C-alpha positions as CSV (number, residue, x, y, z in Angstrom):
1,X,-105.8,90.7,-12.7
2,X,-105.8,93.6,-10.3
3,X,-108.2,91.8,-8.1
4,X,-105.8,88.9,-7.8
5,X,-102.9,91.1,-7.0
6,X,-104.5,93.0,-4.2
7,X,-104.8,90.1,-1.8
8,X,-101.1,89.3,-2.4
9,X,-100.1,92.8,-1.6
10,X,-102.1,92.8,1.6
11,X,-100.5,89.6,2.7
12,X,-97.0,90.9,2.1
13,X,-97.8,94.1,4.0
14,X,-99.1,92.1,6.9
15,X,-96.1,89.9,7.1
16,X,-93.8,93.0,7.0
17,X,-95.7,94.5,9.9
18,X,-95.4,91.4,12.0
19,X,-91.7,91.0,11.2
20,X,-91.0,94.6,12.1
21,X,-92.8,94.3,15.4
22,X,-90.5,91.4,16.5
23,X,-87.1,92.4,18.1
24,X,-84.0,91.5,16.2
25,X,-81.4,89.1,17.7
26,X,-78.8,91.7,18.8
27,X,-81.4,94.0,20.4
28,X,-82.7,91.1,22.5
29,X,-79.3,90.4,24.0
30,X,-78.1,94.0,24.3
31,X,-75.9,95.0,27.3
32,X,-75.3,98.7,27.9
33,X,-73.5,100.9,30.4
34,X,-74.3,104.6,31.0
35,X,-73.4,107.2,33.6
36,X,-75.4,110.2,34.9
37,X,-72.3,112.5,34.7
38,X,-69.2,112.7,32.6
39,X,-67.7,115.8,34.2
40,X,-67.0,115.3,37.9
41,X,-65.7,117.7,40.6
42,X,-63.1,116.5,43.0
43,X,-64.5,113.8,45.3
44,X,-67.8,113.7,43.5
45,X,-69.4,110.3,42.8
46,X,-71.0,109.1,39.6
47,X,-73.9,106.7,39.1
48,X,-73.3,103.8,36.6
49,X,-76.3,102.0,35.2
50,X,-75.7,98.5,33.7
51,X,-78.7,97.2,31.7
52,X,-79.2,93.8,30.1
53,X,-82.2,92.5,28.2
54,X,-81.5,89.0,29.3
55,X,-83.5,87.6,32.2
56,X,-82.1,85.6,35.0
57,X,-80.1,85.9,38.2
58,X,-76.6,86.4,36.9
59,X,-74.5,89.3,37.8
60,X,-72.0,91.4,35.7
61,X,-68.3,91.1,36.3
62,X,-67.3,94.2,38.3
63,X,-63.7,93.3,39.0
64,X,-62.3,95.7,36.3
65,X,-63.9,98.7,38.1
66,X,-61.9,98.3,41.3
67,X,-58.7,99.5,39.7
68,X,-59.8,103.2,39.4
69,X,-63.1,103.3,41.4
70,X,-64.5,102.6,44.8
71,X,-67.9,101.1,44.8
72,X,-69.9,103.0,47.4
73,X,-73.3,101.4,46.7
74,X,-75.1,98.8,44.6
75,X,-78.7,97.9,43.8
76,X,-80.4,95.5,41.4
77,X,-83.8,95.6,39.8
78,X,-85.8,93.4,37.3
79,X,-88.7,94.5,35.0
80,X,-91.0,92.7,32.7
81,X,-93.0,94.5,29.9
82,X,-95.7,93.3,27.5
83,X,-96.3,95.6,24.6
84,X,-98.9,94.6,21.8
85,X,-98.7,91.1,22.9
86,X,-94.9,91.0,22.9
87,X,-93.1,90.3,26.2
88,X,-89.7,91.8,27.1
89,X,-87.6,91.7,30.3
90,X,-84.8,93.9,31.6
91,X,-82.3,93.6,34.4
92,X,-80.5,96.7,35.8
93,X,-77.6,97.0,38.2
94,X,-77.0,100.5,39.6
95,X,-73.6,101.4,41.0
96,X,-72.4,104.5,42.9
97,X,-68.7,104.9,42.0
98,X,-66.1,107.2,43.5
99,X,-63.0,107.8,41.2
100,X,-59.7,107.0,43.0
101,X,-57.7,109.5,40.9
102,X,-58.2,112.7,39.0
103,X,-57.9,113.5,35.3
104,X,-59.3,111.3,32.5
105,X,-60.7,108.2,34.0
106,X,-62.4,105.5,32.0
107,X,-65.2,103.2,33.0
108,X,-63.8,100.0,31.4
109,X,-65.6,97.5,29.2
110,X,-67.6,95.1,31.4
111,X,-69.0,91.6,30.5
112,X,-72.4,90.1,31.5
113,X,-73.6,86.7,30.3
114,X,-71.1,86.8,27.4
115,X,-72.1,90.3,26.3
116,X,-69.7,93.3,26.5
117,X,-70.5,96.9,27.2
118,X,-68.8,100.0,25.8
119,X,-66.3,102.0,27.8
120,X,-67.4,105.4,29.2
121,X,-64.9,108.3,29.6
122,X,-65.1,110.6,32.7
123,X,-63.2,113.8,33.3
124,X,-62.5,114.1,37.1
125,X,-61.2,117.4,38.5
126,X,-58.1,117.4,40.7
127,X,-58.3,118.0,44.4
128,X,-58.6,121.7,45.0
129,X,-59.0,122.9,41.4
130,X,-59.6,121.7,37.9
131,X,-56.3,120.5,36.5
132,X,-54.0,121.5,39.4
133,X,-53.7,119.8,42.8
134,X,-53.8,121.9,45.9
135,X,-52.7,119.2,48.3
136,X,-49.3,118.7,49.8
137,X,-46.7,120.8,51.4
138,X,-46.5,124.3,50.0
139,X,-49.7,124.1,48.1
140,X,-50.8,127.4,46.6
141,X,-54.1,129.1,46.3
142,X,-56.3,127.3,43.8
143,X,-57.0,129.1,40.6
144,X,-60.3,129.8,38.9
145,X,-62.5,126.7,38.7
146,X,-61.8,125.8,42.4
147,X,-63.8,122.9,43.7
148,X,-66.5,123.2,46.2
149,X,-64.7,120.8,48.5
150,X,-61.0,120.1,48.6
151,X,-58.2,119.0,51.0
152,X,-54.8,120.3,51.7
153,X,-52.0,118.7,53.7
154,X,-48.6,119.9,55.0
155,X,-45.8,118.3,56.9
156,X,-43.3,120.1,59.2
157,X,-40.5,117.8,58.0
158,X,-40.0,115.7,54.8
159,X,-36.8,114.0,55.9
160,X,-37.1,113.2,59.6
161,X,-35.0,110.8,61.6
162,X,-36.3,107.4,62.3
163,X,-38.4,107.4,65.6
164,X,-38.9,111.2,65.5
165,X,-42.3,112.7,65.5
166,X,-43.6,114.6,62.4
167,X,-46.6,117.0,62.5
168,X,-49.1,116.7,59.7
169,X,-51.7,119.4,59.2
170,X,-54.8,118.5,57.2
171,X,-57.3,121.2,56.2
172,X,-60.7,120.6,54.7
173,X,-62.2,123.4,52.6
174,X,-65.9,123.4,51.8
175,X,-68.4,125.9,50.6
176,X,-71.4,123.6,50.8
177,X,-73.0,121.7,53.6
178,X,-71.6,118.3,54.4
179,X,-73.6,115.6,56.1
180,X,-72.2,112.7,58.1
181,X,-68.7,113.8,57.2
182,X,-65.7,111.8,58.4
183,X,-62.0,112.2,57.8
184,X,-59.7,109.2,58.1
185,X,-56.0,108.7,57.9
186,X,-55.0,105.1,58.4
187,X,-51.4,104.3,59.2
188,X,-49.3,101.3,58.2
189,X,-46.5,99.1,59.6
190,X,-43.9,101.7,58.5
191,X,-45.5,104.8,59.8
192,X,-47.5,105.2,63.0
193,X,-50.3,107.7,62.9
194,X,-52.1,109.3,65.8
195,X,-54.5,112.2,65.9
196,X,-53.4,115.2,68.0
197,X,-55.8,117.6,69.7
198,X,-59.2,118.7,68.6
199,X,-60.4,120.0,65.2
200,X,-60.4,123.8,64.7
201,X,-63.0,125.4,62.5
202,X,-62.4,128.8,60.8
203,X,-63.6,130.8,57.8
204,X,-61.5,131.7,54.8
205,X,-62.1,133.4,51.5
206,X,-60.4,132.2,48.3
207,X,-60.9,133.9,45.0
208,X,-64.0,135.7,46.4
209,X,-65.6,132.4,47.5
210,X,-66.1,131.9,51.3
211,X,-65.1,128.5,52.7
212,X,-65.5,126.8,56.0
213,X,-62.1,125.4,56.9
214,X,-61.7,122.5,59.3
215,X,-58.1,121.9,60.5
216,X,-56.9,118.7,62.0
217,X,-53.4,117.6,63.2
218,X,-51.8,114.2,63.2
219,X,-48.6,112.7,64.6
220,X,-46.5,110.6,62.2
221,X,-43.7,108.5,63.6
222,X,-41.5,106.6,61.0
223,X,-40.6,103.1,62.2
224,X,-37.8,102.4,59.8
225,X,-35.4,104.4,57.7
226,X,-35.7,104.9,53.9
227,X,-38.6,106.1,51.7
228,X,-42.0,105.7,53.3
229,X,-45.4,106.2,51.5
230,X,-48.7,106.7,53.1
231,X,-52.1,107.1,51.4
232,X,-53.5,110.5,51.9
233,X,-56.5,111.4,54.1
234,X,-59.9,110.3,52.9
235,X,-63.1,112.3,53.3
236,X,-66.5,110.5,53.3
237,X,-69.6,112.6,53.4
238,X,-73.0,113.2,51.8
239,X,-73.8,116.3,49.8
240,X,-77.0,117.6,48.1
241,X,-77.4,116.3,44.6
242,X,-77.8,119.3,42.3
243,X,-79.1,117.0,39.6
244,X,-82.0,115.9,41.8
245,X,-82.8,119.1,43.5
246,X,-81.6,120.7,46.8
247,X,-82.3,119.3,50.2
248,X,-85.6,120.5,51.6
249,X,-84.6,122.9,54.4
250,X,-87.8,122.0,56.4
251,X,-86.9,118.3,56.3
252,X,-83.3,119.2,57.1
253,X,-84.4,121.0,60.3
254,X,-86.9,118.3,61.3
255,X,-85.0,115.1,60.5
256,X,-81.3,116.2,60.3
257,X,-79.2,113.1,59.8
258,X,-82.2,110.9,59.2
259,X,-83.0,112.4,55.9
260,X,-79.4,111.8,54.7
261,X,-79.3,108.2,56.0
262,X,-82.6,107.4,54.3
263,X,-81.6,109.2,51.1
264,X,-84.5,111.6,51.2
265,X,-84.8,114.5,48.8
266,X,-81.7,113.7,46.7
267,X,-78.2,113.4,48.1
268,X,-75.1,112.0,46.7
269,X,-72.0,110.4,48.4
270,X,-68.8,112.3,48.4
271,X,-65.4,110.6,48.7
272,X,-62.4,112.9,48.5
273,X,-58.8,111.6,48.6
274,X,-55.9,113.8,49.6
275,X,-52.6,113.3,47.9
276,X,-50.4,110.5,49.0
277,X,-47.7,111.4,51.6
278,X,-44.1,110.6,51.1
279,X,-41.3,110.7,53.7
280,X,-37.6,109.8,53.6
281,X,-36.7,108.7,57.1
282,X,-33.0,109.2,57.9
283,X,-31.3,106.3,59.8
284,X,-29.7,106.6,63.2
285,X,-26.3,108.1,62.7
286,X,-23.1,106.2,63.8
287,X,-22.4,108.9,66.4
288,X,-25.8,108.3,68.1
289,X,-25.9,104.6,68.1
290,X,-24.7,104.3,71.7
291,X,-27.2,104.6,74.5
292,X,-30.8,105.7,74.1
293,X,-31.9,107.2,70.9
294,X,-33.7,110.5,71.4
295,X,-33.8,112.7,68.3
296,X,-35.3,116.2,68.8
297,X,-35.1,119.6,67.4
298,X,-34.8,121.1,70.9
299,X,-34.7,119.6,74.4
300,X,-34.9,121.2,77.8
301,X,-34.4,119.5,81.2
302,X,-35.1,121.5,84.3
303,X,-36.0,121.1,88.0
304,X,-37.5,122.8,90.9
305,X,-37.0,122.0,94.6
306,X,-39.5,122.4,97.4
307,X,-38.4,124.0,99.7
308,X,-36.1,125.9,97.4
309,X,-33.3,126.2,99.9
310,X,-33.1,122.4,100.2
311,X,-33.0,122.6,104.0
312,X,-35.3,120.2,105.8
313,X,-35.7,118.5,109.1
314,X,-35.5,114.8,109.8
315,X,-38.7,113.2,108.6
316,X,-39.7,116.2,106.4
317,X,-40.1,115.6,102.7
318,X,-38.0,117.3,100.1
319,X,-39.7,117.4,96.7
320,X,-37.7,117.4,93.4
321,X,-39.9,118.4,90.5
322,X,-38.3,117.2,87.2
323,X,-39.5,118.3,83.7
324,X,-38.4,117.4,80.2
325,X,-39.7,118.9,77.0
326,X,-38.6,117.9,73.5
327,X,-39.6,119.4,70.1
328,X,-40.2,116.6,67.7
329,X,-40.9,113.9,70.2
330,X,-44.1,112.7,71.8
331,X,-44.4,112.4,75.6
332,X,-44.6,108.6,75.3
333,X,-41.2,108.6,73.6
334,X,-39.5,110.6,76.4
335,X,-37.3,108.6,78.8
336,X,-38.2,107.8,82.4
337,X,-36.6,110.6,84.5
338,X,-36.3,108.3,87.6
339,X,-34.1,106.0,85.6
340,X,-31.9,108.9,84.7
341,X,-31.3,109.6,88.4
342,X,-28.2,107.4,88.8
343,X,-27.9,107.0,92.6
344,X,-29.2,108.4,95.8
345,X,-26.7,108.9,98.6
346,X,-26.9,106.7,101.7
347,X,-29.2,108.1,104.3
348,X,-31.7,109.4,101.8
349,X,-34.8,107.5,100.5
350,X,-36.4,108.4,97.2
351,X,-40.0,107.9,96.2
352,X,-41.2,108.7,92.6
353,X,-44.7,109.9,91.9
354,X,-46.6,109.0,88.8
355,X,-45.3,110.9,85.7
356,X,-47.6,113.3,83.9
357,X,-47.4,113.3,80.1
358,X,-48.7,115.8,77.5
359,X,-48.4,116.6,73.8
360,X,-49.1,119.9,72.2
361,X,-48.4,121.9,69.1
362,X,-46.1,124.9,69.1
363,X,-45.5,126.8,65.8
364,X,-46.7,123.7,63.9
365,X,-44.2,121.3,65.7
366,X,-45.0,118.5,68.1
367,X,-43.8,119.2,71.7
368,X,-43.8,116.3,74.1
369,X,-43.6,117.0,77.9
370,X,-43.0,114.7,80.8
371,X,-43.1,115.9,84.4
372,X,-42.4,113.8,87.5
373,X,-42.0,114.5,91.3
374,X,-39.4,112.7,93.4
375,X,-39.8,112.9,97.2
376,X,-36.6,112.6,99.3
377,X,-36.6,111.7,103.0
378,X,-33.7,111.6,105.5
379,X,-33.5,109.5,108.6
380,X,-30.6,111.3,110.2
381,X,-29.4,114.9,110.1
382,X,-26.4,115.8,108.0
383,X,-25.3,117.1,104.6
384,X,-26.1,115.0,101.5
385,X,-24.8,115.3,98.0
386,X,-27.4,114.4,95.3
387,X,-25.4,113.6,92.1
388,X,-25.9,115.3,88.8
389,X,-28.3,114.0,86.2
390,X,-27.3,113.6,82.5
391,X,-29.6,112.9,79.6
392,X,-28.2,112.3,76.1
393,X,-30.1,113.3,73.0
394,X,-29.6,113.9,69.3
395,X,-29.9,117.4,67.9
396,X,-31.5,116.9,64.4
397,X,-30.9,120.6,63.5
398,X,-27.1,120.5,63.9
399,X,-26.8,116.7,63.5
400,X,-24.8,116.1,66.6
401,X,-25.0,114.4,70.0
402,X,-25.8,116.6,73.0
403,X,-26.3,116.2,76.7
404,X,-28.8,117.9,79.0
405,X,-27.3,118.2,82.5
406,X,-28.7,119.0,85.9
407,X,-25.8,119.8,88.3
408,X,-25.3,118.1,91.6
409,X,-27.0,119.7,94.6
410,X,-26.4,119.7,98.3
411,X,-29.3,118.9,100.7
412,X,-29.0,119.9,104.4
413,X,-31.0,117.9,107.0
414,X,-31.3,119.3,110.5
415,X,-32.6,117.6,113.6
416,X,-36.4,117.5,114.0
417,X,-37.8,120.6,115.6
418,X,-40.2,118.8,117.9
419,X,-37.6,117.3,120.2
420,X,-35.6,120.6,120.4
421,X,-38.7,122.7,121.2
422,X,-40.2,120.4,123.8
423,X,-38.4,122.3,126.6
424,X,-39.8,125.6,125.3
425,X,-43.4,124.5,125.1
426,X,-44.4,126.0,128.5
427,X,-44.0,122.8,130.6
428,X,-40.9,123.0,132.8
429,X,-38.9,119.8,133.3
430,X,-37.7,119.3,136.9
431,X,-34.0,119.2,137.4
432,X,-34.1,115.8,139.1
433,X,-36.1,114.3,136.2
434,X,-33.9,116.0,133.7
435,X,-30.9,114.4,135.3
436,X,-32.6,111.0,135.3
437,X,-33.5,111.3,131.6
438,X,-30.0,112.6,130.6
439,X,-28.1,110.3,132.9
440,X,-26.0,113.3,134.2
441,X,-24.4,113.4,137.7
442,X,-26.3,115.4,140.4
443,X,-25.3,119.0,140.7
444,X,-24.1,120.6,143.9
445,X,-27.4,122.4,144.4
446,X,-29.3,119.2,144.1
447,X,-27.0,117.4,146.5
448,X,-27.4,120.2,149.1
449,X,-31.2,120.0,148.9
450,X,-31.3,116.2,149.7
451,X,-31.5,115.0,153.3
452,X,-28.2,114.2,154.9
453,X,-28.4,111.1,157.2
454,X,-24.9,111.8,158.6
455,X,-26.2,115.1,160.0
456,X,-29.0,113.3,161.8
457,X,-31.7,114.8,159.7
458,X,-34.4,112.3,158.8
459,X,-37.3,112.8,156.3
460,X,-40.6,113.7,157.8
461,X,-43.2,110.9,158.1
462,X,-46.2,113.2,158.7
463,X,-48.3,115.1,156.2
464,X,-45.5,115.1,153.6
465,X,-45.6,111.3,153.4
466,X,-49.3,111.5,152.8
467,X,-48.7,114.1,150.0
468,X,-46.2,111.8,148.3
469,X,-48.8,109.0,148.3
470,X,-51.2,111.3,146.5
471,X,-48.4,112.2,144.1
472,X,-47.8,108.6,143.4
473,X,-51.4,108.0,142.8
474,X,-51.5,111.0,140.5
475,X,-48.6,109.6,138.5
476,X,-50.5,106.3,138.2
477,X,-53.5,108.1,136.9
478,X,-51.3,110.1,134.6
479,X,-50.0,107.1,132.7
480,X,-53.4,105.2,132.7
481,X,-55.8,108.0,132.5
482,X,-56.3,111.0,130.3
483,X,-54.4,114.2,130.1
484,X,-57.2,116.1,131.8
485,X,-57.3,113.8,134.8
486,X,-53.5,114.1,135.2
487,X,-53.7,117.9,135.1
488,X,-56.5,118.0,137.6
489,X,-54.6,115.7,140.1
490,X,-51.4,117.8,139.6
491,X,-53.2,121.0,140.5
492,X,-54.8,119.5,143.7
493,X,-51.8,117.8,145.0
494,X,-48.6,119.9,144.7
495,X,-45.7,118.9,146.9
496,X,-44.7,121.7,149.3
497,X,-41.2,122.6,150.3
498,X,-39.4,120.1,148.1
499,X,-38.7,119.6,144.5
500,X,-41.9,120.1,142.4
501,X,-43.5,116.9,141.1
502,X,-42.1,115.8,137.7
503,X,-44.3,116.7,134.7
504,X,-44.0,114.7,131.6
505,X,-43.8,116.5,128.3
506,X,-47.2,115.3,127.1
507,X,-48.9,118.8,127.1
508,X,-46.2,120.1,124.8
509,X,-47.7,118.9,121.5
510,X,-51.0,120.6,122.4
511,X,-49.2,123.9,122.9
512,X,-47.2,123.4,119.7
513,X,-50.4,122.4,117.8
514,X,-52.0,125.7,118.8
515,X,-49.0,127.7,117.8
516,X,-48.6,125.8,114.5
517,X,-52.3,126.2,113.7
518,X,-52.1,130.0,114.3
519,X,-49.0,130.2,112.1
520,X,-50.8,128.2,109.4
521,X,-53.8,130.5,109.4
522,X,-51.6,133.6,109.3
523,X,-49.6,132.1,106.3
524,X,-52.9,131.4,104.5
525,X,-54.1,134.9,105.1
526,X,-50.7,136.2,103.8
527,X,-50.8,133.8,100.8
528,X,-47.4,132.5,101.7
529,X,-47.3,129.0,100.3
530,X,-44.1,127.7,101.7
531,X,-44.8,129.1,105.2
532,X,-48.2,127.6,105.1
533,X,-46.8,124.2,104.1
534,X,-44.2,124.2,106.9
535,X,-46.7,125.3,109.5
536,X,-49.2,122.7,108.4
537,X,-46.6,119.9,108.6
538,X,-45.6,121.1,112.1
539,X,-49.3,121.3,113.1
540,X,-49.8,117.7,111.9
541,X,-46.7,116.5,113.7
542,X,-47.9,118.1,116.9
543,X,-51.4,116.6,116.4
544,X,-50.1,113.1,115.8
545,X,-46.8,113.0,117.8
546,X,-46.4,109.2,117.5
547,X,-47.7,108.8,114.0
548,X,-47.1,112.0,112.1
549,X,-47.9,112.1,108.4
550,X,-44.8,112.8,106.3
551,X,-45.6,115.6,103.7
552,X,-48.8,116.9,102.3
553,X,-49.6,113.8,100.3
554,X,-49.6,111.7,103.4
555,X,-51.6,114.3,105.2
556,X,-54.2,114.3,102.4
557,X,-54.4,110.5,102.7
558,X,-54.9,110.8,106.5
559,X,-57.7,113.3,106.1
560,X,-59.3,111.3,103.3
561,X,-61.3,114.2,101.9
562,X,-61.4,114.9,98.1
563,X,-61.9,118.6,98.4
564,X,-59.0,119.0,100.9
565,X,-56.8,116.7,98.7
566,X,-57.2,119.1,95.8
567,X,-56.4,122.1,97.9
568,X,-53.4,120.5,99.4
569,X,-52.1,119.5,96.0
570,X,-52.6,123.1,94.9
571,X,-50.5,124.2,97.8
572,X,-47.8,121.7,97.0
573,X,-47.6,122.7,93.3
574,X,-47.3,126.4,94.4
575,X,-44.4,125.5,96.6
576,X,-42.6,123.5,93.9
577,X,-43.1,125.9,91.0
578,X,-42.8,129.0,93.3
579,X,-45.9,130.5,91.8
580,X,-48.6,132.8,93.3
581,X,-51.0,131.1,95.7
582,X,-54.3,132.1,97.4
583,X,-54.7,130.5,100.8
584,X,-58.2,131.6,101.7
585,X,-59.9,128.5,100.5
586,X,-57.5,126.1,102.4
587,X,-57.8,128.2,105.6
588,X,-61.6,128.0,105.5
589,X,-61.6,124.3,104.6
590,X,-59.1,123.2,107.4
591,X,-60.1,124.8,110.7
592,X,-58.9,121.8,112.7
593,X,-57.1,118.5,112.3
594,X,-58.2,115.1,113.5
595,X,-56.7,114.1,116.8
596,X,-56.8,110.6,118.1
597,X,-59.3,109.4,115.6
598,X,-62.0,111.8,116.7
599,X,-64.5,113.2,114.2
600,X,-63.5,116.5,112.7
601,X,-65.5,119.4,111.3
602,X,-63.6,119.4,108.0
603,X,-66.0,117.3,106.0
604,X,-69.1,119.1,107.5
605,X,-67.7,122.6,106.8
606,X,-66.6,121.9,103.2
607,X,-70.1,122.8,101.8
608,X,-69.7,126.2,103.3
609,X,-66.3,126.7,101.7
610,X,-66.9,130.3,100.7
611,X,-68.5,131.4,104.0
612,X,-67.2,134.2,106.2
613,X,-63.8,133.1,107.6
614,X,-64.5,135.2,110.8
615,X,-67.5,133.1,111.8
């Protein structure tokens, strides 16, 4: 009896063992979801592993994740195992997720081939500290439990006017090393965003913990009135994964960014979002709807004249330097100053130079500046009245319309000095020629010196006639030859006893050029900018009497030398702004001017710009 039962018991035990080794139905089709972390610091990413025991090429439905997470990375793997003759397969999908918000965030239930995974709860610390945001205007110092990396933002105005510039300050705090860090703040159709200036790196200690602080400024310009929302700044970086070990310092020094890009030695993505920004843009008020709209906290409009006394000669340039600066406006938003100049009186010609624009921060506010030079020229002497300039703007502090006004000015234009000084250049003009040029009647003395046919006196036909032939020949050579040939002929053949031979005023510019050059060198040694400018223009006028350059800009183009152009512009700015000026460099760089197209020494002597001026 017992012998019969033993084989039966053995058979039952064997069947039980075989059945227990086979997987049950639910285990074969299991779909699980798990994370490597459940407590996350601000900006920290989490790895989600989805595993299914079904084989195939299907993919899980990831759409529910995109509500609260950004998917930073994804990889898929398949495995096949045979254990004690039993074969099993697994398919894994690994995801790197960045939570889009703080607090309790749940990885939702996901489906894969008809199977559903369980939800996973995550606790994400807020930006700046666990449980309390440190982002936004007026954010306080984070409490205990402060994050290793966090962002703060602050706006200089929460209720700006439409089309006014708002300054946004973003600060990144980090007490750990960040790799390949980038900070982004995209704009939208309602709010234009532009980065301002360069980042500034400082050190700061909070609650006994040292932080590296990177500060960046942005310009925000609302394009419409009403409430405007903008997503906060986003930081993307790589940090060492403490769960996988620190980054090897040797590899870090050797490979730098390469080890992060290749994922060597355990790093984890970091995506940190700053709080959303909200503005309420005020509409343009009814009192400011006429004319141009220029809202600003403060606006200044000023000018400088060169020369300051506004007295010039015909053909000389008069420079009007205009500058506008507005707090709460960018330079690109400021109006064209030439358009604000209503009219130019008849007899004056105006030429506008290219405007210079710049933006900067002052006490946390955006300040836009626009500078522009207007050159005035007169064809005739006289007194000219340049009308006043008015610029309307809206004072956002007092909420009222204001006007910036530059009063009318008087410009005096005198006759050109070259014509008036020709008689004082050392070359005497004979009375007879002076009468011929002026058309005046002969004087009594000139009549008395002429031969009188009634008295029976006839001019000599001897050696004097021969001398007059030579004089005529000399005049012919004078107009056809060079100045030196004329001077040589004039010294050899002087008319004796009668009126001296007429001398044209051609040598006068040479004498004036020498005097002007000496005055220019003296003004440079004395560092007198305006005297140097006036002497240099007079020197150029004497050097090119028939084609004189008008102003320093024209002279710079005539000389066509980059180094001299820079020095001449420096001189012009010093005259306009009435600032200190050192003329040593310009005096050494400009020993002579080009005359008649001849080659000058200017370009050759520029390499020795700092040589001894006495050489």
